[in-house]
NUKOL-779590 format. One line per field, with one value per residue (C-alpha): x, y, z. Coordinates in steps of 0.1 Angstrom, whole numbers, padded with zeros to 4 digits, always signed. Layout:
N
c1 [X_...]
c2 [Y_...]
c3 [Z_...]
//
This chain:
913
c1 [+0201_+0170_+0152_+0121_+0139_+0168_+0146_+0121_+0083_+0073_+0062_+0032_+0039_+0019_+0033_+0020_+0021_+0043_+0037_+0035_+0070_+0080_+0104_+0100_+0105_+0080_+0069_+0081_+0114_+0117_+0141_+0147_+0171_+0168_+0132_+0141_+0152_+0177_+0192_+0157_+0150_+0178_+0170_+0136_+0147_+0175_+0144_+0120_+0131_+0099_+0114_+0088_+0061_+0086_+0096_+0058_+0048_+0077_+0068_+0030_+0036_+0060_+0038_+0010_+0034_+0039_-0001_-0003_+0026_+0012_-0022_-0005_+0003_+0041_+0049_+0056_+0089_+0098_+0082_+0092_+0124_+0116_+0097_+0132_+0151_+0122_+0128_+0165_+0167_+0142_+0159_+0191_+0178_+0162_+0192_+0216_+0195_+0196_+0230_+0264_+0274_+0311_+0301_+0325_+0305_+0272_+0256_+0220_+0211_+0183_+0177_+0148_+0131_+0141_+0177_+0171_+0158_+0123_+0095_+0058_+0034_+0025_+0057_+0075_+0103_+0132_+0162_+0190_+0212_+0248_+0271_+0303_+0298_+0307_+0283_+0250_+0249_+0265_+0240_+0207_+0191_+0199_+0186_+0156_+0150_+0156_+0132_+0103_+0108_+0101_+0068_+0061_+0058_+0037_+0065_+0056_+0088_+0107_+0139_+0164_+0195_+0226_+0261_+0283_+0285_+0246_+0244_+0264_+0250_+0214_+0218_+0233_+0202_+0174_+0179_+0150_+0175_+0205_+0186_+0173_+0212_+0220_+0204_+0219_+0223_+0242_+0221_+0245_+0272_+0302_+0308_+0336_+0309_+0288_+0319_+0323_+0289_+0289_+0324_+0310_+0279_+0291_+0287_+0320_+0312_+0278_+0251_+0272_+0257_+0240_+0228_+0213_+0197_+0180_+0168_+0151_+0137_+0120_+0110_+0093_+0077_+0062_+0049_+0034_+0014_+0003_-0015_-0027_+0005_-0014_-0014_-0049_-0073_-0098_-0081_-0044_-0018_+0009_+0039_+0033_+0011_+0034_+0044_+0042_+0070_+0086_+0092_+0111_+0129_+0141_+0160_+0179_+0185_+0202_+0221_+0236_+0246_+0258_+0274_+0276_+0249_+0239_+0213_+0194_+0208_+0243_+0227_+0225_+0264_+0264_+0245_+0216_+0194_+0190_+0187_+0150_+0141_+0158_+0134_+0107_+0109_+0114_+0082_+0063_+0080_+0065_+0032_+0027_+0047_+0018_-0007_+0009_+0014_-0021_-0033_-0015_-0028_-0061_-0065_-0041_-0019_+0002_-0021_-0010_-0043_-0062_-0099_-0127_-0137_-0098_-0097_-0127_-0116_-0079_-0095_-0111_-0081_-0059_-0081_-0101_-0136_-0164_-0170_-0201_-0183_-0154_-0158_-0132_-0121_-0120_-0097_-0076_-0070_-0063_-0032_-0022_-0025_-0004_+0020_+0025_+0021_+0054_+0071_+0065_+0081_+0111_+0113_+0115_+0136_+0162_+0160_+0168_+0198_+0207_+0205_+0225_+0249_+0248_+0234_+0252_+0281_+0302_+0277_+0286_+0276_+0280_+0246_+0222_+0210_+0172_+0165_+0178_+0169_+0167_+0186_+0188_+0219_+0216_+0181_+0168_+0155_+0175_+0179_+0213_+0217_+0205_+0190_+0164_+0132_+0143_+0153_+0124_+0095_+0074_+0098_+0079_+0052_+0073_+0096_+0065_+0054_+0092_+0085_+0055_+0079_+0103_+0088_+0122_+0128_+0126_+0116_+0127_+0166_+0163_+0186_+0158_+0129_+0145_+0145_+0109_+0103_+0123_+0111_+0072_+0068_+0073_+0038_+0017_-0007_+0020_+0028_-0011_-0015_+0017_+0001_+0031_+0020_-0018_-0004_+0018_-0010_-0033_-0004_+0004_-0034_-0036_-0006_-0012_+0003_+0013_-0013_-0023_+0014_+0024_-0002_+0001_+0040_+0025_+0002_+0033_+0054_+0032_+0031_-0004_-0019_-0001_-0010_-0048_-0052_-0087_-0068_-0050_-0082_-0091_-0054_-0054_-0091_-0109_-0150_-0156_-0179_-0175_-0183_-0157_-0122_-0097_-0090_-0105_-0076_-0066_-0098_-0099_-0065_-0081_-0114_-0087_-0066_-0099_-0110_-0075_-0079_-0110_-0087_-0056_-0060_-0044_-0072_-0100_-0107_-0117_-0147_-0154_-0185_-0166_-0134_-0161_-0176_-0147_-0134_-0161_-0157_-0138_-0120_-0111_-0093_-0126_-0132_-0100_-0111_-0142_-0126_-0102_-0131_-0158_-0154_-0127_-0156_-0161_-0159_-0166_-0204_-0229_-0238_-0202_-0215_-0226_-0194_-0170_-0186_-0181_-0145_-0143_-0159_-0130_-0099_-0117_-0117_-0083_-0070_-0086_-0112_-0140_-0177_-0190_-0161_-0166_-0207_-0196_-0171_-0193_-0222_-0202_-0191_-0229_-0243_-0214_-0240_-0271_-0268_-0262_-0284_-0310_-0302_-0301_-0331_-0358_-0377_-0356_-0384_-0410_-0409_-0416_-0382_-0365_-0381_-0370_-0336_-0331_-0344_-0318_-0293_-0303_-0281_-0259_-0226_-0235_-0250_-0215_-0194_-0216_-0218_-0180_-0175_-0200_-0182_-0152_-0162_-0181_-0148_-0125_-0149_-0141_-0129_-0160_-0187_-0183_-0195_-0215_-0248_-0237_-0225_-0256_-0279_-0260_-0256_-0295_-0300_-0274_-0293_-0325_-0316_-0301_-0331_-0353_-0328_-0330_-0368_-0368_-0374_-0402_-0418_-0414_-0419_-0450_-0463_-0488_-0467_-0438_-0461_-0474_-0438_-0428_-0454_-0455_-0416_-0425_-0452_-0431_-0406_-0431_-0447_-0413_-0423_-0454_-0475_-0509_-0517_-0545_-0530_-0507_-0532_-0548_-0515_-0511_-0546_-0536_-0503_-0509_-0488_-0465_-0451_-0447_-0426_-0406_-0392_-0373_-0388_-0365_-0377_-0414_-0408_-0392_-0415_-0445_-0431_-0427_-0461_-0475_-0454_-0466_-0502_-0522_-0495_-0509_-0470_-0452_-0425_-0395_-0368_-0331_-0308_-0280_-0285_-0254_-0276_-0284_-0251_-0262_-0284_-0322_-0346_-0380_-0411_-0444_-0469_-0502_-0499_-0499_-0493_-0457_-0446_-0418_-0405_-0404_-0386_-0362_-0354_-0343_-0324_-0307_-0302_-0286_-0260_-0270_-0270_-0299_-0297_-0331_-0367_-0391_-0426_-0460_-0492_-0513_-0551_-0555_-0543_-0507_-0476_-0447_-0412_-0380_-0349_-0313_-0291_-0250_-0228_-0226_-0188_-0202_-0195_-0218_-0234_-0211_-0219_-0253_-0254_-0256_-0290_-0303_-0298_-0315_-0347_-0350_-0351_-0373_-0397_-0397_-0406_-0432_-0452_-0457_-0489_-0477_-0445_-0433_-0400_-0366_-0348_-0315_-0286_-0253_-0230_-0227_-0194_-0173_-0177_-0215_-0214_-0194_-0212_-0249_-0274_-0310_-0335_-0347_-0380_-0397_-0427_-0437_-0465_-0461_-0493_-0490_-0485_-0507_-0480_-0463_-0424_-0408_-0371_-0355_-0322_-0305_-0274_-0268_-0273_-0284_-0321_-0327_-0347_-0368_-0377_-0389_-0414_-0423_-0432_-0452_-0471_-0484_-0492_-0512_-0492_-0484_-0450_-0443_-0411_-0378_-0345_-0317_-0287_-0261_-0238_-0210_-0223_-0255_-0288_-0303_-0335_-0366_-0399_-0426_-0460_-0500_-0523_-0542_-0565_-0537_-0541_-0512_-0510_-0511_-0523_-0506_-0520_-0506_-0475_-0468_-0480_-0460_-0426_-0433_-0433_-0401_-0381_-0395_-0385_-0351_-0337_-0352_-0326_-0347_-0370]
c2 [-0160_-0153_-0140_-0157_-0193_-0176_-0152_-0168_-0155_-0127_-0138_-0119_-0096_-0082_-0049_-0023_+0015_+0041_+0079_+0101_+0106_+0141_+0128_+0156_+0191_+0217_+0218_+0251_+0240_+0213_+0209_+0184_+0164_+0174_+0161_+0137_+0146_+0117_+0130_+0134_+0100_+0083_+0100_+0084_+0049_+0053_+0061_+0035_-0002_-0011_-0003_-0017_+0009_+0035_+0029_+0019_+0053_+0072_+0054_+0067_+0101_+0106_+0098_+0120_+0146_+0140_+0139_+0170_+0191_+0180_+0195_+0228_+0231_+0216_+0203_+0170_+0174_+0184_+0158_+0127_+0125_+0138_+0106_+0089_+0107_+0095_+0061_+0065_+0073_+0046_+0020_+0030_+0032_-0004_-0019_-0008_-0024_-0056_-0061_-0056_-0022_-0036_-0060_-0053_-0079_-0065_-0035_-0022_-0008_+0011_+0000_+0009_+0041_+0044_+0039_+0068_+0090_+0087_+0079_+0083_+0077_+0043_+0035_+0002_+0003_-0017_-0029_-0053_-0066_-0071_-0094_-0115_-0151_-0162_-0138_-0157_-0180_-0156_-0129_-0149_-0146_-0111_-0103_-0127_-0102_-0070_-0079_-0092_-0057_-0035_-0062_-0058_-0017_-0017_-0012_-0027_-0039_-0055_-0069_-0095_-0108_-0113_-0119_-0094_-0127_-0129_-0090_-0098_-0136_-0122_-0090_-0108_-0127_-0106_-0066_-0052_-0067_-0048_-0019_-0020_-0025_+0007_+0029_+0014_+0035_+0028_+0031_+0019_-0009_-0018_+0007_-0012_-0042_-0017_-0006_-0042_-0046_-0016_-0026_-0060_-0047_-0022_-0018_-0031_-0068_-0069_-0054_-0031_+0002_-0011_-0042_-0023_+0002_-0025_-0041_-0007_-0003_-0034_-0029_+0002_-0009_-0039_-0013_+0009_-0020_-0032_+0006_+0003_+0030_+0058_+0080_+0095_+0067_+0076_+0062_+0061_+0049_+0080_+0056_+0029_+0045_+0065_+0098_+0084_+0084_+0051_+0071_+0098_+0068_+0056_+0086_+0083_+0048_+0054_+0084_+0067_+0036_+0057_+0084_+0075_+0103_+0109_+0133_+0144_+0176_+0161_+0157_+0194_+0191_+0165_+0185_+0161_+0184_+0222_+0242_+0251_+0210_+0202_+0226_+0216_+0180_+0189_+0207_+0177_+0155_+0176_+0175_+0142_+0136_+0159_+0136_+0106_+0122_+0132_+0096_+0078_+0099_+0095_+0058_+0049_+0029_+0025_+0036_+0048_+0043_+0077_+0064_+0084_+0090_+0096_+0124_+0142_+0144_+0153_+0182_+0195_+0193_+0209_+0240_+0232_+0247_+0237_+0261_+0266_+0245_+0229_+0208_+0211_+0171_+0178_+0209_+0191_+0160_+0185_+0196_+0158_+0149_+0178_+0171_+0135_+0142_+0170_+0143_+0116_+0143_+0148_+0113_+0106_+0131_+0118_+0084_+0088_+0110_+0083_+0056_+0074_+0078_+0039_+0025_+0039_+0052_+0033_+0035_+0059_+0092_+0107_+0126_+0119_+0151_+0152_+0189_+0223_+0223_+0184_+0157_+0120_+0108_+0074_+0068_+0099_+0133_+0165_+0201_+0206_+0241_+0248_+0283_+0265_+0271_+0310_+0311_+0291_+0289_+0269_+0239_+0234_+0217_+0207_+0184_+0161_+0160_+0149_+0119_+0108_+0112_+0089_+0062_+0046_+0073_+0062_+0095_+0129_+0127_+0144_+0175_+0187_+0173_+0201_+0226_+0220_+0226_+0257_+0273_+0266_+0301_+0313_+0296_+0329_+0347_+0356_+0317_+0303_+0333_+0323_+0303_+0276_+0267_+0263_+0244_+0222_+0213_+0201_+0182_+0164_+0156_+0142_+0125_+0085_+0073_+0086_+0109_+0096_+0090_+0128_+0142_+0127_+0137_+0174_+0171_+0154_+0184_+0211_+0219_+0210_+0230_+0261_+0256_+0251_+0272_+0259_+0224_+0236_+0246_+0210_+0197_+0171_+0180_+0148_+0146_+0132_+0095_+0067_+0073_+0092_+0066_+0093_+0132_+0150_+0156_+0119_+0107_+0133_+0117_+0086_+0092_+0105_+0072_+0052_+0074_+0066_+0027_+0030_+0045_+0017_-0017_-0037_-0029_-0036_-0065_-0050_-0032_-0044_-0020_+0008_+0002_+0001_+0034_+0052_+0037_+0054_+0092_+0116_+0137_+0115_+0145_+0164_+0136_+0140_+0175_+0167_+0144_+0166_+0196_+0177_+0174_+0206_+0231_+0207_+0227_+0259_+0263_+0260_+0235_+0222_+0210_+0241_+0259_+0232_+0237_+0276_+0269_+0241_+0268_+0294_+0267_+0255_+0289_+0298_+0265_+0275_+0248_+0256_+0267_+0233_+0218_+0239_+0235_+0196_+0200_+0220_+0200_+0169_+0185_+0199_+0164_+0143_+0130_+0129_+0094_+0075_+0097_+0082_+0047_+0046_+0066_+0066_+0038_+0033_+0006_+0033_+0045_+0081_+0080_+0068_+0094_+0123_+0112_+0107_+0140_+0154_+0136_+0150_+0125_+0093_+0115_+0130_+0096_+0081_+0107_+0110_+0072_+0069_+0094_+0084_+0048_+0061_+0087_+0055_+0033_+0061_+0072_+0038_+0004_-0009_+0009_-0005_-0041_-0063_-0046_-0015_-0022_-0040_-0010_+0020_-0004_-0012_+0026_+0035_+0009_+0019_+0050_+0043_+0025_+0055_+0078_+0054_+0053_+0092_+0122_+0129_+0094_+0084_+0048_+0040_+0020_+0001_-0008_-0017_-0041_-0054_-0058_-0079_-0101_-0112_-0117_-0140_-0158_-0170_-0185_-0199_-0218_-0235_-0255_-0265_-0243_-0230_-0191_-0198_-0214_-0182_-0161_-0176_-0169_-0135_-0123_-0109_-0093_-0066_-0038_-0029_-0065_-0067_-0030_-0044_-0076_-0091_-0116_-0140_-0134_-0136_-0167_-0179_-0169_-0186_-0217_-0221_-0208_-0233_-0264_-0253_-0258_-0262_-0264_-0240_-0237_-0203_-0208_-0195_-0199_-0183_-0181_-0161_-0132_-0115_-0089_-0076_-0081_-0108_-0133_-0131_-0147_-0147_-0154_-0162_-0164_-0149_-0114_-0103_-0071_-0080_-0101_-0072_-0069_-0108_-0116_-0087_-0097_-0129_-0124_-0098_-0129_-0150_-0123_-0108_-0077_-0064_-0046_-0042_-0054_-0052_-0058_-0067_-0073_-0088_-0087_-0124_-0117_-0130_-0111_-0114_-0104_-0103_-0093_-0091_-0099_-0104_-0116_-0087_-0088_-0075_-0110_-0128_-0162_-0193_-0220_-0244_-0249_-0214_-0207_-0242_-0227_-0195_-0208_-0235_-0209_-0186_-0214_-0223_-0189_-0182_-0213_-0199_-0185_-0162_-0157_-0122_-0105_-0113_-0086_-0079_-0102_-0090_-0069_-0028_-0023_+0004_+0029_+0026_+0037_+0063_+0076_+0078_+0107_+0113_+0100_+0124_+0113_+0135_+0127_+0129_+0120_+0100_+0107_+0092_+0059_+0062_+0059_+0080_+0081_+0081_+0093_+0082_+0089_+0071_+0055_+0021_-0008_-0046_-0047_-0015_-0022_-0048_-0017_+0001_-0027_-0028_+0009_+0008_-0022_+0000_+0023_+0008_+0012_-0008_-0017_-0015_-0010_-0003_+0013_+0005_+0028_+0028_+0057_+0048_+0048_+0061_+0047_+0066_+0047_+0051_+0033_+0036_+0031_+0031_+0025_-0009_+0003_+0011_+0046_+0077_+0088_+0123_+0137_+0155_+0136_+0105_+0120_+0129_+0096_+0077_+0099_+0095_+0054_+0053_+0077_+0060_+0027_+0039_+0064_+0051_+0031_-0001_-0001]
c3 [+0118_+0119_+0149_+0149_+0159_+0183_+0204_+0225_+0224_+0250_+0283_+0298_+0328_+0355_+0373_+0394_+0375_+0395_+0398_+0363_+0358_+0332_+0308_+0278_+0277_+0269_+0230_+0227_+0233_+0210_+0183_+0155_+0177_+0216_+0224_+0252_+0288_+0293_+0329_+0341_+0326_+0342_+0381_+0372_+0369_+0398_+0420_+0407_+0406_+0389_+0353_+0334_+0344_+0339_+0305_+0296_+0307_+0294_+0260_+0268_+0279_+0246_+0221_+0239_+0244_+0202_+0193_+0216_+0198_+0163_+0170_+0185_+0146_+0153_+0116_+0111_+0098_+0132_+0149_+0129_+0138_+0173_+0179_+0163_+0194_+0216_+0210_+0206_+0244_+0256_+0240_+0249_+0286_+0285_+0266_+0295_+0320_+0300_+0284_+0296_+0287_+0283_+0256_+0227_+0206_+0208_+0184_+0190_+0154_+0142_+0105_+0079_+0083_+0120_+0106_+0086_+0117_+0107_+0126_+0126_+0154_+0140_+0122_+0133_+0155_+0129_+0147_+0145_+0172_+0151_+0172_+0171_+0163_+0197_+0214_+0210_+0232_+0259_+0251_+0246_+0278_+0279_+0246_+0250_+0283_+0260_+0233_+0258_+0274_+0244_+0235_+0274_+0273_+0240_+0211_+0176_+0172_+0141_+0148_+0138_+0152_+0128_+0127_+0100_+0083_+0082_+0068_+0040_+0030_+0035_+0020_-0012_-0015_-0008_-0020_+0007_+0033_+0018_+0014_+0049_+0062_+0041_+0062_+0096_+0125_+0157_+0189_+0214_+0214_+0198_+0168_+0154_+0145_+0125_+0106_+0096_+0082_+0063_+0049_+0039_+0026_+0003_-0034_-0040_-0023_-0028_-0053_-0073_-0083_-0117_-0101_-0071_-0093_-0118_-0088_-0074_-0106_-0106_-0073_-0084_-0115_-0094_-0069_-0094_-0113_-0085_-0081_-0117_-0126_-0114_-0082_-0092_-0074_-0050_-0019_-0029_-0005_+0011_+0010_-0018_-0046_-0078_-0060_-0026_+0000_-0015_-0045_-0024_-0005_-0038_-0048_-0013_-0016_-0051_-0040_-0009_-0030_-0058_-0041_-0007_-0001_+0030_+0027_-0002_-0002_-0013_-0051_-0052_-0046_-0073_-0097_-0099_-0084_-0086_-0052_-0063_-0071_-0039_-0022_-0044_-0032_+0006_+0001_-0013_+0015_+0044_+0026_+0027_+0064_+0076_+0062_+0070_+0109_+0110_+0097_+0120_+0152_+0135_+0130_+0164_+0141_+0109_+0084_+0048_+0028_+0027_+0031_+0024_+0056_+0068_+0040_+0055_+0086_+0079_+0055_+0084_+0106_+0081_+0081_+0046_+0046_+0019_-0009_-0028_-0056_-0044_-0010_+0018_+0011_-0028_-0020_+0003_-0021_-0053_-0030_-0024_-0060_-0073_-0045_-0056_-0095_-0083_-0068_-0098_-0122_-0099_-0094_-0131_-0140_-0112_-0119_-0157_-0143_-0123_-0156_-0177_-0145_-0134_-0167_-0196_-0183_-0209_-0239_-0271_-0261_-0299_-0302_-0336_-0351_-0357_-0367_-0360_-0322_-0313_-0314_-0297_-0271_-0262_-0274_-0252_-0269_-0260_-0271_-0292_-0268_-0236_-0247_-0271_-0255_-0251_-0285_-0301_-0272_-0300_-0295_-0260_-0279_-0310_-0288_-0280_-0317_-0327_-0300_-0319_-0353_-0340_-0316_-0314_-0288_-0252_-0242_-0232_-0217_-0182_-0185_-0214_-0188_-0163_-0190_-0199_-0163_-0161_-0190_-0190_-0178_-0217_-0222_-0216_-0243_-0267_-0269_-0272_-0303_-0325_-0353_-0352_-0319_-0327_-0359_-0337_-0311_-0339_-0352_-0323_-0323_-0358_-0357_-0365_-0333_-0300_-0291_-0258_-0245_-0258_-0240_-0207_-0210_-0219_-0185_-0164_-0173_-0168_-0204_-0209_-0183_-0194_-0230_-0219_-0186_-0186_-0179_-0152_-0134_-0131_-0130_-0096_-0091_-0074_-0076_-0035_-0049_-0060_-0096_-0105_-0099_-0111_-0108_-0135_-0157_-0156_-0161_-0192_-0204_-0200_-0225_-0246_-0247_-0249_-0281_-0292_-0293_-0312_-0337_-0336_-0354_-0325_-0305_-0326_-0307_-0275_-0290_-0327_-0329_-0321_-0340_-0370_-0368_-0360_-0394_-0412_-0391_-0416_-0384_-0351_-0343_-0334_-0309_-0289_-0288_-0274_-0251_-0239_-0232_-0222_-0185_-0180_-0166_-0135_-0105_-0118_-0112_-0132_-0161_-0166_-0198_-0212_-0196_-0215_-0246_-0248_-0238_-0268_-0290_-0283_-0285_-0322_-0335_-0318_-0336_-0368_-0372_-0394_-0386_-0391_-0370_-0344_-0341_-0338_-0309_-0292_-0297_-0286_-0252_-0245_-0251_-0239_-0210_-0233_-0249_-0214_-0193_-0222_-0221_-0181_-0176_-0201_-0213_-0244_-0257_-0259_-0295_-0285_-0266_-0293_-0318_-0292_-0296_-0330_-0335_-0311_-0330_-0365_-0389_-0387_-0384_-0348_-0333_-0343_-0327_-0298_-0294_-0292_-0272_-0243_-0246_-0239_-0214_-0191_-0194_-0184_-0151_-0134_-0140_-0125_-0143_-0181_-0179_-0206_-0193_-0201_-0236_-0243_-0234_-0253_-0282_-0281_-0280_-0307_-0329_-0326_-0329_-0362_-0372_-0366_-0384_-0416_-0414_-0417_-0391_-0408_-0408_-0370_-0353_-0350_-0317_-0332_-0364_-0340_-0320_-0349_-0365_-0336_-0331_-0369_-0361_-0333_-0347_-0378_-0350_-0331_-0360_-0368_-0341_-0349_-0324_-0337_-0341_-0321_-0290_-0294_-0291_-0261_-0243_-0259_-0251_-0215_-0221_-0229_-0255_-0231_-0231_-0268_-0265_-0242_-0252_-0281_-0305_-0293_-0257_-0267_-0288_-0257_-0230_-0251_-0256_-0217_-0207_-0232_-0222_-0184_-0195_-0164_-0136_-0108_-0099_-0109_-0139_-0131_-0158_-0165_-0194_-0204_-0223_-0244_-0261_-0227_-0208_-0180_-0171_-0175_-0148_-0162_-0139_-0149_-0120_-0105_-0092_-0057_-0038_-0027_-0056_-0067_-0031_-0025_-0053_-0052_-0015_-0030_-0053_-0029_-0004_-0035_-0038_-0072_-0085_-0105_-0136_-0151_-0142_-0163_-0149_-0173_-0154_-0178_-0180_-0167_-0126_-0143_-0143_-0160_-0150_-0165_-0145_-0158_-0130_-0128_-0099_-0072_-0085_-0117_-0132_-0157_-0138_-0148_-0133_-0143_-0104_-0097_-0121_-0104_-0074_-0082_-0097_-0069_-0045_-0063_-0066_-0028_-0018_-0045_-0037_+0000_+0000_+0028_+0018_+0029_+0016_+0034_+0052_+0035_+0052_+0032_+0051_+0042_+0030_+0047_+0012_+0012_+0046_+0042_+0014_+0024_+0016_+0023_-0001_-0026_-0047_-0074_-0101_-0131_-0156_-0187_-0200_-0235_-0219_-0187_-0161_-0136_-0133_-0097_-0098_-0068_-0057_-0027_-0012_-0025_-0001_-0002_-0001_-0016_-0041_-0016_+0002_-0028_-0036_+0003_-0001_-0034_-0019_+0012_-0011_-0035_-0062_-0090_-0108_-0146_-0156_-0139_-0149_-0122_-0122_-0093_-0099_-0078_-0045_-0056_-0064_-0090_-0099_-0120_-0117_-0141_-0119_-0119_-0089_-0089_-0115_-0139_-0139_-0134_-0098_-0105_-0071_-0047_-0018_-0035_-0042_-0008_+0008_-0014_-0008_+0029_+0021_+0002_+0027_+0060_+0041_+0028_+0058_+0088_+0110_+0111_+0082]
//
């Protein structure tokens, strides 16, 4: 029966606090089971009739003592059971003052984590009052009084009130209840009731082994799916993420259900774990307990998610220190990720052993031979003899190729996984220099199927880091920013996965252009090698692209690739950021930029390889990073470079020729609607060359028609349209120029909750400005509803028609994550003499209203904006602005630089700009 319907809510008490009491031994005297001085506590209760304040103070003093002990470096694996002992003493003491001690029809039971004897500072206190059916009415008042007392002293109690029959019924209906009951532990009262409950909820009555195991497997699948099947996220949950404490709990639950095991060590007795594996498991548990204990103390509550700010503070508390190329928080998190990876491996192995023992015990056990070293048993691959890896070390790689060649196999048998783990030390320089192992590794990369899956398994079982020691260096390494959502090793494997998807026909619908390009590449495996090495030198110091290129050269030479292929792979690694940086930070409408980039590519093949690597890299960096805007931006650069290569590097794109071509095509389109050339010339006269370089023929046609239709209407022209080629919605504004226009428009768009992806500001010779903004919703989604675009246009028109309109102050909330990554603003300048303008590069922390503040600084300094490249890299804004003074001249003056830098820093870094 549910407690909520049977037990009244707690009333409010007001009591006076007695003098402090000494309830705990000195820290140095603590043991895992003896933390609470029960006789002293009993004497205090006898002397103090105000039991509520006595227990409240006891709880506060006990928690304070545990916190102090942790700060004095008593490990959490002693303090976690110590807090359970403290709670045992408190609850027993409270129970005896509320419930008759002679009652044989009641029992106070600890369940869940508390039942296991594990309590962290913020853990729930899960209890069950077990009673005979006739006892509810008899003891209702005393039970209500007991539970009310617990709430009043400040305990976060999860409780239930059940009969033995209730336990059987509710346990049979809900695997979560059944699991909690399995961990039941008697605190006080009738031991007979507990034994009855255990008997009626045992595997011979409800949830037999196979059903229990399958239900727990499904629970784990759902939990892992919630966390995207990976423990390597930026802010992991140390309890529920894959490889977290819940995986450890699951091992214990299944062991208890199947073997009746009371401790994990009993799995050693049953030959399910070796002693070394058990020690490894406990080491992982102890580290995670240490982190969780620190997290609960730090936050003052139950908190299991390692948020960025918590990571920094715990790293400092644990004694990590910043190094030149490795922050303290990155060192701490690398330890964390390696721990959960180890726990995941052990969990997978044990669950497979359980599956064989529980689910497949009656299946045919006849092995099916595959080759001289391997056979299949019950759908899993295994070695023929336990000494196979000793006799044939190259089989440590061969086993993964066999999995590729036999896709019907479910995986590697747990006993063989154990052998792989035990023989990883065989992968030494002699192993790496063996022509058989080198050939096997390249064959794995060239297999038509299973490349990604096998590289992941090789990494999980420690084979890949052993075979490629440079990969082992970045195993579990995180980068403390919002741009990189995964550890470096996981990111690299995601890159290879994305490249493989371009190759496989079933994924061609995702990015058809990429799949079409991949179809014409002569050697896809070269892309996979470049993907493996593009970030492999992260954290070493120096340029990771250059260092990674040298690593790639060494790999290619060791694996007998040709000189041409080696140079191509090294070139890809060296330039893996070049295409994305060009697209995001340079003016790709400028023919000179395209000509320079085409010269760097050299030919179509290099462009094809680099484009695919770039797309795969960005998509594997952060799920929120890839969108239709980035897709269109990279594709535009690819197409422009492809045209330049076709035209020939000796015949570069001509700026004037490009303008003539665009104008001719636009005139042809406009003539279809009976617009004569003279009217077109009147509109275009004041636009300037930049306009025709930075807008497509379709855009120019759209703008021209609207401006001609406007005629002499003095109101600003504001219109919008979806622009699939740019991956967002284009907001076009044609109005008289004014000093604060950019700041005003960007502040309005910010108020409307829009993210600005691109800004093209063209100030015409006739006193009008043509401003184009490409926007998405703040969530990154495109604008969907017509009412939404109508709202944007109406709001812009309203403010633009106000003669004294000033930029609106940011009203959007600055997120927790944005605050956690605040950085000082850095401003640099570069002159673009060819286009008579100055490039202002700004790096700051991203937050609402940033572009408005930049516009305000430009206005204050008399700077005119012509174009902007908006790039948000995680929590960093890395924007480039192309500006002149009010007379359209480049700045090129140290005093002007200093003035503008000071204004930008003042706007962006002061608390109240």
